[in-house]
C-alpha positions in Angstrom: 5.9 10.4 -5.0 9.3 11.0 -6.3 11.7 8.2 -5.6 14.4 9.4 -3.2 17.4 7.7 -1.6 15.3 6.6 1.4 12.9 4.8 -0.9 15.5 2.5 -2.4 16.0 -1.3 -2.0 19.4 -0.5 -0.5 17.9 1.8 2.1 15.1 -0.7 3.0 17.7 -3.5 3.0 15.5 -5.5 0.6 18.3 -5.5 -2.0 21.6 -3.8 -3.0 20.4 -1.5 -5.8 19.3 2.1 -5.8 15.8 1.7 -7.3 12.4 1.9 -5.7 12.2 -0.9 -3.0 9.4 -3.5 -3.3 8.3 -2.8 0.4 7.9 0.9 -0.6 5.8 0.0 -3.6 3.6 -2.1 -1.3 3.3 0.8 1.1 2.3 3.1 -1.8 -0.4 0.7 -2.8 -1.7 0.4 0.7 -1.8 4.2 1.0 -3.8 4.4 -2.2 -6.3 1.9 -0.7 -6.7 4.0 2.4 -7.2 7.1 0.4 -9.8 5.4 -1.8 -12.2 4.8 1.0 -11.3 7.3 3.7 -14.4 9.4 3.2 -16.6 6.4 3.4 -15.5 5.1 6.8 -17.7 5.8 9.9 -16.1 7.8 12.7 -13.9 5.7 14.9 -13.5 3.1 12.1 -10.3 2.4 10.2 -8.9 -0.4 8.0 -6.0 -2.7 8.7 -4.0 -4.7 6.2 -4.8 -8.4 6.0 -3.3 -9.7 2.7 -1.1 -8.2 0.0 -0.1 -9.8 -3.3 1.9 -7.4 -5.5 4.0 -8.2 -8.6 6.8 -5.6 -8.8 7.6 -5.9 -12.5 9.9 -2.9 -13.4 12.5 -0.8 -11.6 12.0 2.9 -10.9 15.2 4.8 -10.5 15.9 7.6 -8.0 14.2 10.7 -9.3 11.3 8.8 -11.0 7.8 10.0 -10.2 5.6 7.0 -9.1 1.8 7.0 -8.7 -0.2 4.2 -7.1 -3.9 3.7 -7.7 -6.4 1.5 -5.9 -9.9 0.4 -6.9 -12.3 -1.3 -4.5 -13.4 -4.5 -6.2 -15.3 -6.4 -3.5 -16.9 -5.9 -0.1 -17.5 -9.0 2.0 -18.7 -8.0 5.5 -15.8 -6.0 6.9 -13.3 -7.3 4.3 -12.4 -5.0 1.5 -10.6 -6.3 -1.6 -8.8 -3.8 -3.9 -6.9 -4.1 -7.2 -3.8 -1.9 -7.1 -1.3 -0.6 -9.6 1.8 1.6 -9.6 3.2 3.4 -12.6 6.1 5.7 -13.2 7.1 7.9 -16.1 8.0 4.9 -18.2 4.8 2.8 -17.6 3.4 0.1 -15.3 5.7 -0.8 -12.4 3.5 -3.1 -10.2 0.0 -4.7 -10.1 -1.7 -6.7 -7.4 -4.5 -7.1 -4.9 -4.7 -5.8 -1.3 -7.2 -7.0 1.3 -8.0 -4.7 4.2 -10.4 -5.2 7.1 -12.6 -2.5 8.7 -12.2 -2.3 12.4 -13.1 -0.1 15.4 -10.0 1.8 16.0 -10.2 1.8 19.8 -11.1 -1.8 20.1 -8.3 -2.8 17.7 -5.7 -0.8 19.6 -7.0 -2.3 22.9 -5.7 -5.6 21.7 -2.2 -4.1 22.0 -2.6 -3.4 25.7 -0.5 -5.6 28.0 -2.5 -4.9 31.1 
């Protein structure tokens, strides 16, 4: 992705500077996790976020190209643990771990029903 004005800390209200927002870095890392296993999931199955620990170490200015990568490290039942990283043109921006859980999409969404 190329960092745009809507991706900044100012736009996300997580800071007052015009650099890539930490919440946007986390979203990129979660997106990388989803892409890493998308072809392996059974029909009707999805993953949902459970835990995120990301160290955002360097700023990425508007216009920078940022790429997130995820590698599946561990599978414990339905729980999937990934190592993640994000880099821009200048080097490593963030590293961390993301835990996602495999769920049945319809059953999970049924938990949102108020009836």
